[in-house]
All heavy atoms as a GROMACS GRO file, in nm:
protein
  468
    1MET      N    1   9.775  10.166  -4.446
    1MET     CA    2   9.718  10.195  -4.576
    1MET      C    3   9.600  10.101  -4.600
    1MET      O    4   9.606   9.983  -4.570
    1MET     CB    5   9.826  10.180  -4.682
    1MET     CG    6   9.775  10.199  -4.821
    1MET     SD    7   9.905  10.204  -4.942
    1MET     CE    8   9.933  10.379  -4.946
    2LEU      N    9   9.494  10.154  -4.654
    2LEU     CA   10   9.370  10.079  -4.672
    2LEU      C   11   9.388   9.959  -4.766
    2LEU      O   12   9.331   9.852  -4.742
    2LEU     CB   13   9.260  10.172  -4.725
    2LEU     CG   14   9.123  10.110  -4.744
    2LEU    CD1   15   9.071  10.051  -4.613
    2LEU    CD2   16   9.025  10.213  -4.797
    3ILE      N   17   9.467   9.973  -4.869
    3ILE     CA   18   9.488   9.863  -4.964
    3ILE      C   19   9.550   9.743  -4.893
    3ILE      O   20   9.504   9.630  -4.910
    3ILE     CB   21   9.577   9.909  -5.082
    3ILE    CG1   22   9.502  10.013  -5.165
    3ILE    CG2   23   9.621   9.791  -5.167
    3ILE    CD1   24   9.585  10.082  -5.270
    4LEU      N   25   9.649   9.767  -4.812
    4LEU     CA   26   9.715   9.658  -4.740
    4LEU      C   27   9.622   9.597  -4.636
    4LEU      O   28   9.620   9.476  -4.615
    4LEU     CB   29   9.843   9.708  -4.674
    4LEU     CG   30   9.950   9.756  -4.771
    4LEU    CD1   31  10.069   9.814  -4.696
    4LEU    CD2   32   9.994   9.644  -4.863
    5ARG      N   33   9.542   9.681  -4.572
    5ARG     CA   34   9.446   9.629  -4.473
    5ARG      C   35   9.343   9.539  -4.540
    5ARG      O   36   9.312   9.431  -4.489
    5ARG     CB   37   9.378   9.745  -4.403
    5ARG     CG   38   9.280   9.701  -4.298
    5ARG     CD   39   9.220   9.816  -4.225
    5ARG     NE   40   9.118   9.768  -4.135
    5ARG     CZ   41   9.037   9.846  -4.068
    5ARG    NH1   42   9.046   9.977  -4.079
    5ARG    NH2   43   8.946   9.794  -3.988
    6LEU      N   44   9.290   9.582  -4.654
    6LEU     CA   45   9.193   9.499  -4.726
    6LEU      C   46   9.255   9.367  -4.769
    6LEU      O   47   9.192   9.261  -4.761
    6LEU     CB   48   9.139   9.574  -4.849
    6LEU     CG   49   9.042   9.688  -4.821
    6LEU    CD1   50   9.015   9.766  -4.950
    6LEU    CD2   51   8.913   9.636  -4.762
    7ALA      N   52   9.379   9.371  -4.814
    7ALA     CA   53   9.447   9.250  -4.858
    7ALA      C   54   9.470   9.154  -4.742
    7ALA      O   55   9.453   9.032  -4.756
    7ALA     CB   56   9.580   9.285  -4.924
    8ARG      N   57   9.508   9.207  -4.627
    8ARG     CA   58   9.536   9.121  -4.511
    8ARG      C   59   9.407   9.064  -4.451
    8ARG      O   60   9.404   8.949  -4.407
    8ARG     CB   61   9.612   9.199  -4.406
    8ARG     CG   62   9.755   9.225  -4.448
    8ARG     CD   63   9.837   9.287  -4.336
    8ARG     NE   64   9.969   9.320  -4.386
    8ARG     CZ   65  10.014   9.443  -4.403
    8ARG    NH1   66   9.940   9.546  -4.373
    8ARG    NH2   67  10.135   9.464  -4.450
    9GLU      N   68   9.302   9.144  -4.448
    9GLU     CA   69   9.176   9.098  -4.388
    9GLU      C   70   9.096   9.008  -4.482
    9GLU      O   71   9.005   8.938  -4.437
    9GLU     CB   72   9.091   9.218  -4.346
    9GLU     CG   73   9.151   9.294  -4.230
    9GLU     CD   74   9.070   9.415  -4.189
    9GLU    OE1   75   8.963   9.441  -4.249
    9GLU    OE2   76   9.115   9.486  -4.096
   10ASN      N   77   9.128   9.010  -4.611
   10ASN     CA   78   9.057   8.930  -4.710
   10ASN      C   79   9.159   8.860  -4.799
   10ASN      O   80   9.181   8.900  -4.914
   10ASN     CB   81   8.965   9.020  -4.795
   10ASN     CG   82   8.868   9.098  -4.709
   10ASN    OD1   83   8.773   9.044  -4.658
   10ASN    ND2   84   8.897   9.226  -4.691
   11PRO      N   85   9.222   8.755  -4.748
   11PRO     CA   86   9.333   8.692  -4.820
   11PRO      C   87   9.296   8.631  -4.955
   11PRO      O   88   9.382   8.609  -5.039
   11PRO     CB   89   9.384   8.586  -4.724
   11PRO     CG   90   9.274   8.564  -4.627
   11PRO     CD   91   9.196   8.691  -4.621
   12SER      N   92   9.169   8.605  -4.980
   12SER     CA   93   9.131   8.546  -5.108
   12SER      C   94   9.107   8.652  -5.216
   12SER      O   95   9.086   8.619  -5.332
   12SER     CB   96   9.006   8.460  -5.093
   12SER     OG   97   8.895   8.540  -5.059
   13TRP      N   98   9.110   8.779  -5.179
   13TRP     CA   99   9.088   8.886  -5.276
   13TRP      C  100   9.217   8.916  -5.353
   13TRP      O  101   9.324   8.928  -5.295
   13TRP     CB  102   9.044   9.015  -5.207
   13TRP     CG  103   8.906   9.012  -5.151
   13TRP    CD1  104   8.822   8.905  -5.143
   13TRP    CD2  105   8.836   9.122  -5.094
   13TRP    NE1  106   8.705   8.942  -5.083
   13TRP    CE2  107   8.711   9.076  -5.052
   13TRP    CE3  108   8.869   9.255  -5.072
   13TRP    CZ2  109   8.617   9.158  -4.992
   13TRP    CZ3  110   8.775   9.337  -5.012
   13TRP    CH2  111   8.650   9.289  -4.973
   14GLY      N  112   9.202   8.933  -5.483
   14GLY     CA  113   9.314   8.975  -5.565
   14GLY      C  114   9.313   9.125  -5.583
   14GLY      O  115   9.227   9.196  -5.528
   15CYS      N  116   9.407   9.177  -5.661
   15CYS     CA  117   9.416   9.322  -5.677
   15CYS      C  118   9.293   9.380  -5.747
   15CYS      O  119   9.252   9.491  -5.717
   15CYS     CB  120   9.545   9.361  -5.747
   15CYS     SG  121   9.562   9.302  -5.914
   16ARG      N  122   9.232   9.305  -5.838
   16ARG     CA  123   9.112   9.357  -5.905
   16ARG      C  124   8.995   9.371  -5.810
   16ARG      O  125   8.919   9.466  -5.817
   16ARG     CB  126   9.074   9.269  -6.022
   16ARG     CG  127   9.177   9.271  -6.132
   16ARG     CD  128   9.110   9.274  -6.266
   16ARG     NE  129   9.210   9.277  -6.369
   16ARG     CZ  130   9.224   9.380  -6.450
   16ARG    NH1  131   9.146   9.483  -6.439
   16ARG    NH2  132   9.316   9.379  -6.543
   17ARG      N  133   8.979   9.276  -5.720
   17ARG     CA  134   8.870   9.283  -5.622
   17ARG      C  135   8.893   9.399  -5.527
   17ARG      O  136   8.801   9.475  -5.495
   17ARG     CB  137   8.861   9.151  -5.545
   17ARG     CG  138   8.762   9.152  -5.430
   17ARG     CD  139   8.619   9.157  -5.482
   17ARG     NE  140   8.524   9.176  -5.376
   17ARG     CZ  141   8.459   9.078  -5.312
   17ARG    NH1  142   8.481   8.953  -5.346
   17ARG    NH2  143   8.375   9.105  -5.217
   18ILE      N  144   9.016   9.415  -5.481
   18ILE     CA  145   9.048   9.526  -5.392
   18ILE      C  146   9.025   9.658  -5.464
   18ILE      O  147   8.967   9.752  -5.409
   18ILE     CB  148   9.193   9.515  -5.341
   18ILE    CG1  149   9.206   9.393  -5.250
   18ILE    CG2  150   9.237   9.643  -5.269
   18ILE    CD1  151   9.348   9.358  -5.212
   19HIS      N  152   9.065   9.666  -5.589
   19HIS     CA  153   9.043   9.786  -5.670
   19HIS      C  154   8.894   9.817  -5.680
   19HIS      O  155   8.851   9.932  -5.662
   19HIS     CB  156   9.102   9.765  -5.810
   19HIS     CG  157   9.074   9.875  -5.905
   19HIS    ND1  158   8.988   9.860  -6.011
   19HIS    CD2  159   9.118  10.004  -5.911
   19HIS    CE1  160   8.980   9.974  -6.078
   19HIS    NE2  161   9.059  10.061  -6.020
   20GLY      N  162   8.812   9.715  -5.703
   20GLY     CA  163   8.668   9.734  -5.711
   20GLY      C  164   8.608   9.782  -5.580
   20GLY      O  165   8.520   9.869  -5.579
   21GLU      N  166   8.654   9.728  -5.469
   21GLU     CA  167   8.604   9.771  -5.338
   21GLU      C  168   8.642   9.917  -5.311
   21GLU      O  169   8.562   9.991  -5.254
   21GLU     CB  170   8.659   9.681  -5.228
   21GLU     CG  171   8.606   9.539  -5.232
   21GLU     CD  172   8.455   9.532  -5.211
   21GLU    OE1  173   8.400   9.610  -5.129
   21GLU    OE2  174   8.392   9.449  -5.277
   22LEU      N  175   8.760   9.957  -5.353
   22LEU     CA  176   8.800  10.096  -5.335
   22LEU      C  177   8.712  10.190  -5.418
   22LEU      O  178   8.676  10.298  -5.371
   22LEU     CB  179   8.947  10.114  -5.374
   22LEU     CG  180   9.048  10.046  -5.281
   22LEU    CD1  181   9.188  10.053  -5.342
   22LEU    CD2  182   9.046  10.106  -5.143
   23LEU      N  183   8.676  10.147  -5.538
   23LEU     CA  184   8.586  10.228  -5.621
   23LEU      C  185   8.449  10.244  -5.555
   23LEU      O  186   8.391  10.352  -5.557
   23LEU     CB  187   8.571  10.167  -5.760
   23LEU     CG  188   8.692  10.173  -5.851
   23LEU    CD1  189   8.664  10.098  -5.981
   23LEU    CD2  190   8.731  10.317  -5.880
   24VAL      N  191   8.399  10.135  -5.496
   24VAL     CA  192   8.270  10.141  -5.425
   24VAL      C  193   8.278  10.242  -5.310
   24VAL      O  194   8.180  10.311  -5.281
   24VAL     CB  195   8.231  10.001  -5.373
   24VAL    CG1  196   8.113  10.008  -5.278
   24VAL    CG2  197   8.199   9.908  -5.489
   25LEU      N  198   8.393  10.250  -5.246
   25LEU     CA  199   8.412  10.344  -5.136
   25LEU      C  200   8.436  10.487  -5.185
   25LEU      O  201   8.449  10.579  -5.104
   25LEU     CB  202   8.531  10.300  -5.050
   25LEU     CG  203   8.512  10.169  -4.974
   25LEU    CD1  204   8.643  10.128  -4.908
   25LEU    CD2  205   8.402  10.183  -4.870
   26GLY      N  206   8.444  10.505  -5.317
   26GLY     CA  207   8.464  10.638  -5.373
   26GLY      C  208   8.610  10.678  -5.387
   26GLY      O  209   8.640  10.795  -5.408
   27LEU      N  210   8.699  10.581  -5.376
   27LEU     CA  211   8.842  10.609  -5.389
   27LEU      C  212   8.890  10.567  -5.527
   27LEU      O  213   8.884  10.449  -5.561
   27LEU     CB  214   8.921  10.534  -5.281
   27LEU     CG  215   8.881  10.566  -5.138
   27LEU    CD1  216   8.946  10.470  -5.041
   27LEU    CD2  217   8.918  10.709  -5.104
   28LYS      N  218   8.935  10.663  -5.604
   28LYS     CA  219   8.980  10.632  -5.740
   28LYS      C  220   9.130  10.606  -5.740
   28LYS      O  221   9.211  10.697  -5.724
   28LYS     CB  222   8.947  10.747  -5.834
   28LYS     CG  223   8.799  10.762  -5.856
   28LYS     CD  224   8.769  10.864  -5.962
   28LYS     CE  225   8.619  10.871  -5.981
   28LYS     NZ  226   8.583  10.956  -6.093
   29VAL      N  227   9.163  10.478  -5.754
   29VAL     CA  228   9.301  10.434  -5.760
   29VAL      C  229   9.311  10.337  -5.877
   29VAL      O  230   9.222  10.254  -5.896
   29VAL     CB  231   9.342  10.360  -5.629
   29VAL    CG1  232   9.483  10.310  -5.636
   29VAL    CG2  233   9.322  10.450  -5.509
   30ALA      N  234   9.416  10.348  -5.954
   30ALA     CA  235   9.434  10.258  -6.067
   30ALA      C  236   9.461  10.116  -6.018
   30ALA      O  237   9.525  10.096  -5.914
   30ALA     CB  238   9.548  10.305  -6.155
   31ALA      N  239   9.412  10.017  -6.092
   31ALA     CA  240   9.436   9.877  -6.056
   31ALA      C  241   9.585   9.848  -6.054
   31ALA      O  242   9.633   9.770  -5.970
   31ALA     CB  243   9.364   9.784  -6.154
   32SER      N  244   9.660   9.911  -6.142
   32SER     CA  245   9.804   9.890  -6.145
   32SER      C  246   9.872   9.944  -6.019
   32SER      O  247   9.972   9.890  -5.972
   32SER     CB  248   9.866   9.954  -6.270
   32SER     OG  249   9.842  10.093  -6.271
   33THR      N  250   9.816  10.050  -5.962
   33THR     CA  251   9.869  10.104  -5.838
   33THR      C  252   9.845  10.007  -5.722
   33THR      O  253   9.934   9.985  -5.639
   33THR     CB  254   9.806  10.241  -5.805
   33THR    OG1  255   9.831  10.330  -5.914
   33THR    CG2  256   9.861  10.300  -5.677
   34VAL      N  257   9.727   9.947  -5.719
   34VAL     CA  258   9.697   9.846  -5.617
   34VAL      C  259   9.795   9.731  -5.632
   34VAL      O  260   9.853   9.683  -5.534
   34VAL     CB  261   9.551   9.796  -5.630
   34VAL    CG1  262   9.525   9.680  -5.535
   34VAL    CG2  263   9.453   9.909  -5.605
   35TRP      N  264   9.819   9.686  -5.754
   35TRP     CA  265   9.912   9.577  -5.780
   35TRP      C  266  10.052   9.612  -5.730
   35TRP      O  267  10.118   9.533  -5.666
   35TRP     CB  268   9.915   9.546  -5.930
   35TRP     CG  269  10.003   9.431  -5.966
   35TRP    CD1  270   9.969   9.300  -5.967
   35TRP    CD2  271  10.140   9.437  -6.003
   35TRP    NE1  272  10.077   9.223  -6.003
   35TRP    CE2  273  10.184   9.306  -6.026
   35TRP    CE3  274  10.231   9.541  -6.019
   35TRP    CZ2  275  10.314   9.276  -6.064
   35TRP    CZ3  276  10.360   9.510  -6.056
   35TRP    CH2  277  10.401   9.379  -6.078
   36GLU      N  278  10.098   9.734  -5.761
   36GLU     CA  279  10.231   9.779  -5.718
   36GLU      C  280  10.245   9.779  -5.567
   36GLU      O  281  10.345   9.734  -5.512
   36GLU     CB  282  10.260   9.920  -5.771
   36GLU     CG  283  10.307   9.924  -5.913
   36GLU     CD  284  10.342  10.066  -5.955
   36GLU    OE1  285  10.390  10.144  -5.869
   36GLU    OE2  286  10.323  10.098  -6.072
   37ILE      N  287  10.144   9.832  -5.498
   37ILE     CA  288  10.149   9.840  -5.352
   37ILE      C  289  10.154   9.701  -5.290
   37ILE      O  290  10.232   9.676  -5.199
   37ILE     CB  291  10.029   9.922  -5.299
   37ILE    CG1  292  10.046  10.068  -5.339
   37ILE    CG2  293  10.015   9.907  -5.148
   37ILE    CD1  294   9.923  10.154  -5.315
   38LEU      N  295  10.072   9.610  -5.341
   38LEU     CA  296  10.072   9.473  -5.289
   38LEU      C  297  10.206   9.405  -5.314
   38LEU      O  298  10.260   9.338  -5.227
   38LEU     CB  299   9.958   9.392  -5.351
   38LEU     CG  300   9.817   9.435  -5.315
   38LEU    CD1  301   9.715   9.348  -5.388
   38LEU    CD2  302   9.793   9.433  -5.166
   39THR      N  303  10.258   9.422  -5.434
   39THR     CA  304  10.386   9.361  -5.470
   39THR      C  305  10.500   9.415  -5.383
   39THR      O  306  10.583   9.339  -5.335
   39THR     CB  307  10.417   9.384  -5.619
   39THR    OG1  308  10.310   9.331  -5.697
   39THR    CG2  309  10.545   9.316  -5.660
   40GLU      N  310  10.503   9.546  -5.363
   40GLU     CA  311  10.608   9.608  -5.282
   40GLU      C  312  10.605   9.559  -5.137
   40GLU      O  313  10.708   9.551  -5.072
   40GLU     CB  314  10.596   9.760  -5.285
   40GLU     CG  315  10.640   9.822  -5.416
   40GLU     CD  316  10.616   9.971  -5.420
   40GLU    OE1  317  10.574  10.030  -5.318
   40GLU    OE2  318  10.637  10.030  -5.527
   41ASP      N  319  10.484   9.526  -5.088
   41ASP     CA  320  10.472   9.479  -4.950
   41ASP      C  321  10.487   9.328  -4.938
   41ASP      O  322  10.474   9.274  -4.830
   41ASP     CB  323  10.336   9.524  -4.893
   41ASP     CG  324  10.337   9.528  -4.742
   41ASP    OD1  325  10.422   9.600  -4.687
   41ASP    OD2  326  10.255   9.459  -4.679
   42GLY      N  327  10.513   9.261  -5.050
   42GLY     CA  328  10.534   9.117  -5.048
   42GLY      C  329  10.407   9.034  -5.045
   42GLY      O  330  10.409   8.917  -5.011
   43ILE      N  331  10.294   9.096  -5.081
   43ILE     CA  332  10.167   9.025  -5.086
   43ILE      C  333  10.140   8.986  -5.230
   43ILE      O  334  10.151   9.068  -5.321
   43ILE     CB  335  10.052   9.113  -5.033
   43ILE    CG1  336  10.078   9.150  -4.887
   43ILE    CG2  337   9.918   9.043  -5.048
   43ILE    CD1  338   9.980   9.250  -4.831
   44ASP      N  339  10.105   8.859  -5.252
   44ASP     CA  340  10.075   8.813  -5.387
   44ASP      C  341   9.950   8.885  -5.438
   44ASP      O  342   9.844   8.872  -5.378
   44ASP     CB  343  10.052   8.662  -5.386
   44ASP     CG  344  10.034   8.604  -5.525
   44ASP    OD1  345  10.053   8.678  -5.623
   44ASP    OD2  346  10.000   8.485  -5.534
   45PRO      N  347   9.961   8.965  -5.544
   45PRO     CA  348   9.846   9.043  -5.591
   45PRO      C  349   9.736   8.958  -5.654
   45PRO      O  350   9.625   9.004  -5.672
   45PRO     CB  351   9.905   9.139  -5.694
   45PRO     CG  352  10.037   9.085  -5.728
   45PRO     CD  353  10.082   8.995  -5.619
   46SER      N  354   9.765   8.834  -5.684
   46SER     CA  355   9.664   8.745  -5.742
   46SER      C  356   9.673   8.610  -5.673
   46SER      O  357   9.729   8.515  -5.726
   46SER     CB  358   9.689   8.731  -5.892
   46SER     OG  359   9.590   8.650  -5.949
   47PRO      N  360   9.619   8.601  -5.552
   47PRO     CA  361   9.635   8.478  -5.473
   47PRO      C  362   9.565   8.358  -5.535
   47PRO      O  363   9.466   8.372  -5.605
   47PRO     CB  364   9.573   8.513  -5.339
   47PRO     CG  365   9.472   8.618  -5.371
   47PRO     CD  366   9.532   8.696  -5.486
   48GLU      N  367   9.620   8.240  -5.506
   48GLU     CA  368   9.554   8.118  -5.549
   48GLU      C  369   9.427   8.102  -5.469
   48GLU      O  370   9.425   8.118  -5.349
   48GLU     CB  371   9.647   7.998  -5.525
   48GLU     CG  372   9.769   7.997  -5.614
   48GLU     CD  373   9.734   7.983  -5.760
   48GLU    OE1  374   9.642   7.905  -5.793
   48GLU    OE2  375   9.799   8.050  -5.841
   49ARG      N  376   9.321   8.072  -5.537
   49ARG     CA  377   9.193   8.054  -5.469
   49ARG      C  378   9.184   7.913  -5.412
   49ARG      O  379   9.188   7.816  -5.484
   49ARG     CB  380   9.075   8.077  -5.564
   49ARG     CG  381   9.079   8.211  -5.636
   49ARG     CD  382   9.055   8.325  -5.537
   49ARG     NE  383   9.031   8.450  -5.603
   49ARG     CZ  384   9.124   8.541  -5.628
   49ARG    NH1  385   9.247   8.517  -5.597
   49ARG    NH2  386   9.094   8.654  -5.684
   50ALA      N  387   9.176   7.902  -5.281
   50ALA     CA  388   9.167   7.773  -5.215
   50ALA      C  389   9.023   7.727  -5.204
   50ALA      O  390   8.995   7.612  -5.174
   50ALA     CB  391   9.229   7.782  -5.075
   51SER      N  392   8.931   7.817  -5.231
   51SER     CA  393   8.790   7.782  -5.216
   51SER      C  394   8.742   7.701  -5.336
   51SER      O  395   8.810   7.688  -5.437
   51SER     CB  396   8.707   7.909  -5.203
   51SER     OG  397   8.718   7.988  -5.319
   52SER      N  398   8.624   7.649  -5.324
   52SER     CA  399   8.567   7.567  -5.431
   52SER      C  400   8.518   7.655  -5.546
   52SER      O  401   8.498   7.774  -5.530
   52SER     CB  402   8.451   7.484  -5.376
   52SER     OG  403   8.350   7.569  -5.325
   53THR      N  404   8.495   7.592  -5.658
   53THR     CA  405   8.439   7.664  -5.772
   53THR      C  406   8.290   7.687  -5.746
   53THR      O  407   8.231   7.628  -5.656
   53THR     CB  408   8.455   7.583  -5.902
   53THR    OG1  409   8.378   7.465  -5.891
   53THR    CG2  410   8.601   7.551  -5.929
   54TRP      N  411   8.230   7.772  -5.825
   54TRP     CA  412   8.088   7.801  -5.809
   54TRP      C  413   8.004   7.674  -5.829
   54TRP      O  414   7.910   7.648  -5.753
   54TRP     CB  415   8.045   7.911  -5.905
   54TRP     CG  416   7.903   7.952  -5.886
   54TRP    CD1  417   7.801   7.934  -5.973
   54TRP    CD2  418   7.847   8.019  -5.773
   54TRP    NE1  419   7.684   7.984  -5.921
   54TRP    CE2  420   7.710   8.038  -5.797
   54TRP    CE3  421   7.898   8.063  -5.652
   54TRP    CZ2  422   7.624   8.098  -5.708
   54TRP    CZ3  423   7.811   8.126  -5.562
   54TRP    CH2  424   7.677   8.142  -5.591
   55ALA      N  425   8.039   7.593  -5.927
   55ALA     CA  426   7.965   7.469  -5.953
   55ALA      C  427   7.977   7.374  -5.836
   55ALA      O  428   7.877   7.310  -5.794
   55ALA     CB  429   8.016   7.402  -6.080
   56GLN      N  430   8.095   7.364  -5.776
   56GLN     CA  431   8.114   7.279  -5.659
   56GLN      C  432   8.033   7.330  -5.541
   56GLN      O  433   7.973   7.253  -5.466
   56GLN     CB  434   8.261   7.269  -5.620
   56GLN     CG  435   8.344   7.193  -5.720
   56GLN     CD  436   8.493   7.207  -5.691
   56GLN    OE1  437   8.536   7.309  -5.636
   56GLN    NE2  438   8.570   7.106  -5.728
   57PHE      N  439   8.030   7.460  -5.524
   57PHE     CA  440   7.953   7.521  -5.417
   57PHE      C  441   7.804   7.490  -5.432
   57PHE      O  442   7.737   7.457  -5.333
   57PHE     CB  443   7.978   7.672  -5.414
   57PHE     CG  444   7.888   7.747  -5.318
   57PHE    CD1  445   7.915   7.744  -5.183
   57PHE    CD2  446   7.779   7.818  -5.364
   57PHE    CE1  447   7.833   7.812  -5.094
   57PHE    CE2  448   7.697   7.886  -5.277
   57PHE     CZ  449   7.725   7.882  -5.141
   58LEU      N  450   7.753   7.499  -5.553
   58LEU     CA  451   7.611   7.475  -5.576
   58LEU      C  452   7.572   7.330  -5.550
   58LEU      O  453   7.461   7.302  -5.507
   58LEU     CB  454   7.573   7.514  -5.719
   58LEU     CG  455   7.578   7.664  -5.747
   58LEU    CD1  456   7.547   7.688  -5.894
   58LEU    CD2  457   7.481   7.739  -5.659
   59ARG      N  458   7.665   7.237  -5.576
   59ARG     CA  459   7.636   7.095  -5.548
   59ARG      C  460   7.624   7.074  -5.400
   59ARG      O  461   7.554   7.004  -5.343
   59ARG     CB  462   7.745   7.006  -5.604
   59ARG     CG  463   7.734   6.991  -5.752
   59ARG     CD  464   7.833   6.887  -5.803
   59ARG     NE  465   7.869   6.926  -5.938
   59ARG     CZ  466   7.990   6.950  -5.981
   59ARG    NH1  467   8.093   6.936  -5.902
   59ARG    NH2  468   8.012   6.986  -6.104
   0.00000   0.00000   0.00000
């Protein structure tokens, strides 16, 4: 399933980002459906961001 593939290949993406990418691809899926699929597969739908903040990145 594309949702699970996107989540596995992009571990920093949350369900909203995945939902947005699906819309760009022309696939209309509700954000809540993305959340449900990730949750059912044991993937945290809103992962903790390990990366730096935008301000830290700019420094």
